N, C-alpha and C positions, 0 to 999 in steps of 0.2 A: 628534667635536668638536675634535680636535687640529688638523685641517686647515681646519675650518669651525666656528667657535664659535657660529654662528647668532645673532649679537648683534643684528642688525636685527630678527629675528623675536622675540627675547626683549624688546627694548625696545618693540616694537610691541604685544606681549601686555600688558605692564605699562600702556602708554598706554590701550589699549582697556579694560582692567579699571578703571582710574582714572576714565575718562569714564563708564563704565557705572555705577560706584559713585556718582558724583556725580549721575547721572541718576535713581537710585532715590530721591533726596531731592526730586526735582522732579515725577516722574510716579508716581502711586499705582499704576499698572498694573505698574510695575517694582519696587515695594517688596518683593514676595515674593522677588526675586532678591538682595536686599541681603546676606543672610548668606552666600550662595554666592559672590558676587563678592568679599566681604571675605575669605572663606576662601582664594579663589584669590590675592588680593593678598598674603596672609601666606605661603602655601605656595610661590609662584613663586620668590621670591629665594632661599629655602632650597634648593629642588631644583636650581636653576640653579647655585648655588655649588658643590654637591657634584658635579654632572655635569661642570662645567668643570674642577674641581680633579682629579677622577679621571682625566680625559682627558689631563692634563698631568703626571702623576706617573710616575716610573720607579723600579724597584727597585735603585737605586744609592746608596750612602752619599755624604754631602756634608759636607766639613770636619769639624766637631766630632762628627759621627756616628761617625767612626773612633775617637775617644776612648772613647765608650761601648762600641763593639764590642770594643775592646781589653780593657776591664775585664770584659765579659761572657765573653770567651774565658778570661781568667785565673780568673774565678770558677768556671767549669765545670771547669777543670783542677785547682783547689785542693781538697785533701781536709781541711785543717784548718779547723774552724768559725770561729775567730777571724780567721784570715787571709782566709777567704772573705768575712766581714763587712766587713773592711777594703776589699776590692775593691768590695763592694756600695755602701759609703758613701764611697768615694774622692772627694776633693774635686777640683773643677776651678775654678781661681782661688779665690774665697771661697765657692763654692757646693758643696753635696752633691747628688747626683742619684740616690738610691736608688729613687725613684718611677719615673723614666724607665727605669732598669735593670730594675726589677721587671716593667714592661710588656714589655720585650724578652725577659726570661727566660720569661714566660708564653707569649709567641709561640714561643720555642724549644721549650718543653715540649710544646706542642700540634702544632707544625708542623716542628720540627727546624731552623728557620732564622729569621732576622730579616728579614721582608719590609718594607722601608722604606715602600713604597707603602701597605700596610695600616696600618703604624705611624702614618703621617701622617693617614690617614683616621680612625683611632681617636682621635687627639689632637684633630682638628677636630670630632669628634662632641660633645665637651664643650661646644661653643658652643650646642648644642641644649638642654643643661641650663640654661645662663644664660638662654636665650630663654624656657624654660618657667617659670623663677622670676619673670621679669618679667611673664609672662602671668598667673600665679597672683596676683601682687601687685595688678594692676589688678582682677582678679576679686574678691579679698578686700576691696578698698576699694569694691566695688559701683559700679565705673566701667565703662561700656560697653566691650565688648571691641573695638569699632571704633577706639578710641583706641590700641589695640595695633598697628595696621597699620604705622605708621612704623618700629617697632623692628627687624624683620628686615632692613630695607633698610640700616640702619647697622651691624648685627652681621654680616651676610653680604655681604661685598664683597671687593675686592682691595686696599683701602687698606693692609692688613697682609699683602700677598702673601708676603713672605719668611717670616713666621711660618707661613703656611698650607701652603707646599710644602717646608719644611725639616724633616727627620725629628726632630731633637732639639728644635727650637723648637715644633713642633706638639704634642709630648707634654710640653712644659714650660709655656709661657705660657698656653695656653688652659685646661688643667687647673688651673693656678695660680689663675687668676681664678675658675674654677668652684668650687673648694674654699674659697677665701677668702669668696666670696659665700655658699656653703653653711654655713660656720661662723657667719656673721652671722645667717643664717636660723634656725639651730639655737638660738642664744641668744635670738632674738626670739620663739621659741615659748613661752618662760616656763614650761617644765616640765622634769622630769628627763630625759626622752627627748631634748628639745632640747639640754640641756647635754651629753649624750653625743655627739650629732651635732656640736655646736660644737667639742668637744675633739678628737674623732677627725678632723674636717675640718681643724682647725688643725694637728694633727700631720702630716697628709698634706701640707698646704701648706708647712710648714716644710721638709720633705724633698723638695719639688719644686724649690725655689730658695731661696736665702738670704733674699730679700725676703719670703718667706712668713712669716718671724717677725713681720712687721707684723701678722699676724692676731691674735697674742696681745695686742698693744697695743690694737688696735681693739676686740677682745673685752672687754678689761678696762674700756675706756671705756664700752662698752655696758652692762656689768654695774653700773658706778658710776651711770650715768644711770638705770638701772632700780632702783637702790637694793637690789640683791640681794647684799649684802655677804658673806653666808655662802657663796654660790656663788662670789663673787669670790676668796675664800680658796682654794677648791678649784681654781679656774682658775689662780691664781698658782702653786700647788704643781705642777700639771701643766706649766705654762709653764717653771718653773725646772728641772724634771726633763728636759724635752725639749731645752731650750736648753743645759743642762749637758752632756748627751750629745753634742749637736751639736759643741760646742767642745772637749770633753775626750777624745773617742774618735778618736785618730789624726788630729788636725787640726793644720795648720800655719798660723800667722797670717802674713798677707801685709801688709807695710807699704806705704803709698802715699806717693809723693813729690809728689803734686799739691798745689796751693795750697789753703788753707782757703776755703770758699765765702764766709765772712763778711768776707774781705779785699775782695771786690767784691760787696756785698750786693744792689745794684740789678741788676747784670748777672745774678746767679744767681737772684734772684726772678723776673726776666723769663724765665730759662731754665726754671725750674720751671713757670711758667704755660704756656710753650710746650710743655713735655712733656705737661701735662694736656690741652692742646687739640690734640695732634699729629695728630688725625684729618684736619686740613686740610693736612697736609704732602704736597704734590703729588709725584707720581712723575716728577720732573724733576731734572736735575743741579743741585746747589747749591754750586758752587765759591765760595770766599771772594771777596766783592766789597766795595767801599767803601760801597755803598748797602744798602738793605733789600729782601729778597724779600717780595712781597705775600702769598704763602701763609704765610710764617712770621709775618708780622704777624697774620694771621687766627688762627694757632695760639695766639699770645699772648692775643688777645682772647677766643677760645673758652675758653682756660684760665682767664681771669679770670671769665668767666660761670660755669664749672663751680665755681670756688672760691666765688663768691658764693652759688650754689645750695647748696653744702655748708654755708656759714654759716647760711643760712636754715633748712636742715633741722636743723642742730644746735640752733638756737633753738627749733624745733618740739619738740625732745626735752624742753625745759624747760617747755613749756606744760602746762595742765591737761587737754588733750584726751586722749581715750581712744586709745591707740596700739596698733595691731595689730603682728604680727610683720613686716609689710611695712615699717613705719617703720625697724625695726632692720636689716633686710636692706639697704635703701637707704643707711642711714647707714654700715653696715659696708662696703658696696661703694664708696661715695664715699671713705671714709677710706683704704681699701686702695689705690685708684688714686692718690689724692693723696699718700699715703705713699710709694708706689713712685716717683713723680716726685721727691719730696724725697730719697730714697735715691740715685736716679740723679744728681741734682745734687751730692750730697755726694761721690760717687765720681768725678765728672767736672766739677768746677767750671770756670766760664768767667771770663775777664778782659776780655770784650768783649761787645757785643750779639750775641745768638744769631741775630738776623735778618740778619747779614752772611753767614751760610752757613758752609760748611766741613763737615768730617766730625764731625757732632754726633749725629745720630739715625739708627740703623739701622732699616730698614723693619719689622723684626719688633716694634719697640717701639710701632708704631702701634696694636696691638691694645689697649693700655692706654687710649689716647685714645678709641678706638672704644667700649670698655666704659664709660668715664667719660661720654661723650656720651649713650649709651643710658640710663645710670642717671640722669643729670641730667634727661633728658626725662621718664622715668617719675616722678621726684620732682616736677617741675613740674605734670604732669597730676594727681597726687594733691593737691598743695597748692592747685590751682585748682578742685578739685571743687566743684560747685555754683555757680560763677561762670559764668553761661550764655554770655556772649560771649567771655570771655577763654580759657576752656579749649579750645573749638573753634579759636580763632585760633592758639593755641600749637600745636595738633595739625597744622593746615594748614601753618603756617610751618615746623615741624619736618619734615613730610613733604617739603616742597619742598627743604629743605636736605639731608636724608638721601638723597633720591632723586637729587639733583644729584651728591653725593659718590659714590653708588652707580654712576651712569652713567659718570661721569668715571673712576672707578677701573677699571672693566672696559675702557673704551675705551683708556685709557692703559697698562694693566698686563698685559693678556693677552699681549702680546709678551714680557714678562719671564718669564711661565710657559713660553712656547714656547722661549725661549732657554735657560732652565734645563733643560728636558726634553732638548733636543738636545745641549747641552754635557755633561750627565751621561751621556747615551748614548754619548759619545765618550771618557769618562774611562777606560774599560777599555782602549781602543785606545791612548790616550796613555800609560797606566801600563805596559802590556805592552811597548811599543816604546821609550818615552823615560823611563820611571821618574818621570813627573810627571803632573799632571792639567791638563786644559784649564780646569777650574772654579776652580783654586786657584793662587795664586802670581802675582807681578807680572812674572816673567821666565821665558822658556822654559828648562826644565830645573830650575826651583826644586824642591828636595826638600820635599815637603809636610810641614807642621806642625812637626816637631822639628829640621829641618835636620841630621839625622843621616844618615850615608852608607848605613846598612843598616836602621835601625829600621822605617821604613815598609814596605820590601820584606818584612821578616820578619813584620810585623803582617799585611799583606795575604795573604801566603802562609799564615799560621796560620789566619786567619778563613775563608779560602777552603777550606782542607782540612777545617776543622771544620764547614763548611756554613753558617756564619753570614752570609756575604756572597755575592753573585752578580755581583761586579764583572767577573771574567773572562768569565762567561757572557754578559754584556751586549755584549761585543765580537764582532761578527759579521763582521769583516773579516780578510783574510790579514795576515801580518806585513808591516810597511812595505816591506821589500825586495821583496816579491812582489806588492804591491797593484796596481801598474800592469801588471805582467806578466800577472796573472790577470784583471784587469777592463778593461784598456785596449783600445781599438779605434782604432788609429792611422789606419786607412783612412777613418774617418768622423769628421770634425771637428765640433765643436759649432757649429751654424749660427746660433743665436740670439745676440743682442747680449750681450756681457760687458764688464766694466770693472774697472779697478783705480785707486784714487785715494788720495791722502794727505790726511788730515784732522788738524787740531790741536784736540784735545778737552780743554777745561778740566774738572777733576774735583775731587771733594771730597778725595780721597786725596793730591792734589798729586803724582800720578805724571807722568812725562814725557809731554806731551800728544800727541806724534806718534803717529798711528794709521793703520792700513791698512784701507781699505774695499774689499771685493770685491763685485761685483754681477753679476747675470745674469738674463735673461728666460727664460721657458718656451720649450722647443723643440718645435714640433708638438703643443702641448697637454700635453707631458710636463714636469712640474715638476722642476727639479734638486734633488737632496737634499744634495749636498756639493760644496764647493770642494776641489780636490786640488792642493796645492803640491808639486811633485816636483823634487828636485835629486839630485845624485850621492850625497848623504849622507842626506837626509831625504825621506820622503813623508808629508806632513802633511794630515790630514783636518780640514776646518772646516765647520760646518753652514751650509747655505743657508737662511736664515730669510725667510719671506714678509714683505713690507712692508705695513703697514696702509694703507688708504685715508685720505685726508684726510676731515674731517667732511663736507664738501660732496659728495665722491665717494662716501662711505659711504651718504649719503642717496639719491644718484642711482642707484648701482649695486645698492644693497641687499645688498652683500657687504662683509665686513670686510677681507679680504686682497686685495692687487693681484697680478697675475701677474708680480711682480718680486721678486727674492730678493737679499738682502744679508747680509754678515757683516762687522762692524767690530771690530777688536781693537787694543790698543796694540802699537806696534812691538816693544816689549821681549818680548812673548809669542811672537815668532817668532825662529828662529835666523838667522844670516847665511848667505847663499848665493845662487846663481843658480837661481831656480825657474821651471819651466814651469807654467802654469795649466791644469788639467783640470776638467771638470765631470762629476760622478758622479750617476747616476740609476738607478732600478730599472726595467728593461725586460724584460717577459715573465718576471718572477720572479727575474731575475738583475741583479747590480750591473754596470753598464757605465760605463766612464770614457771620455770623448771629449776630445781636445785642443782648446784654444781658439786656439792659435797665439800666445798672449800669454806674455810672460816677466816675471818680477819679480826685480829685483836688490836684495837686502837686504845692507847692510854696516854 
């Protein structure tokens, strides 16, 4: 599925199942098929998500993964218990990550290494737990499980692709949501076992990310609304102990120079709404503009709807209706997502409209908007139980919205997964030859992370020798000085069309917009794998990424990728020099590079 994601077939399957499901309500002969078709509609997006994700993962660390690997290495070398605990609980910015490090240590214990691909898949498996909690909620409320069908389409997609394919993000944000929701579920059970579940889950959430401390606040509010004041006292003692350890054990407070959010209350209220509704934040560049982005307006509107549903659900807590644990699960989930958005705004307040764009939202934060939207849907379905016309209408409308986001996310963002896969696959080559990464830094030769002349080299050397990383093993190419000598075929030029162009790309980071775009077509049915830029000093490998079809061509050809390959990067990511352009592809099991006859002068 790396080279062919079978997207047309997947979309076709969903369409056929939806039409068949609708037909079961019209034809009595098809009624017996309804549960099977509904089951297929629920299972299909889940299976496709994990298949497409697994195909695009590679066992190479990415950015902050190295921070965790460094502390794992130090933890394994340390013999003093207190010092080893300091490494386990070592903070990054304001956060502590012992949960993430524990998962990595468990992997090392059983396998001797940290397999980033397995780590990512394990992290994403927690989404199944969230899915199951929502399924149980509707079942507990005696609502037909057919109303559950839209939920997997909003939970399993590529709206939050950065969270899905990044090692540290996958074992952070997805488990964070799962345990926060689990804590609310535990308190909603209204028994001693539930209290234990709630406290344990809250402790875990706290040590996944600093925002996990919100679980203690939402849990206290749940207990107050339940009027379980004796248990509230126990909850407060546990919270005080956990939070005291968090801040008193080898913690360094970091002061922020940012403006206070109440200096611009309207802008930051809009920002909070936009965070809550960020499921609609499209995978397109958002450089700062004087106008408003349409998708960001939708984010704000969706956030307002989620906030309104939260208020309605809170009022439901004050009613005399008999409330199941499902009510407290939904309340806790909504409070956690909304609280996370508030904390985000407090740490990054704005002094302008968020809809102008700029570097505001990383793609990994979309998972909170996705979770909030799914929770709001389940809340609406429960609140409209028994309203014969309204409940089905909400379900159908939500299915259309969720399915649209689902389809757009895959169509727009599969190239991002492919790009990450190919660039990470070259990080080993770049580090061994140039002491830098293709995936990190704004300039060629940037020293990753700490801007220290030797620290990164020493770290990579240590974790490679200890077997924690497979960065060097991922490099399958000769040293740059020997690459053309060992793979080059000067007698056979690359016959297919190639091109080099200069683009000006506006971007959120306000980087110099000048970019180099390399392009090539397939030669005799053989797809190029890499662009090779060769000069007297450097031999640089860059991935040849397949270009997706337009929507109309996708529907006509029934294939996702064109036989056209491109790679675009900012000019600053390349060194100066006079480069000849070669194309590398695998032929009969060997890497072969052919000259194109084109040169590229960079200065």
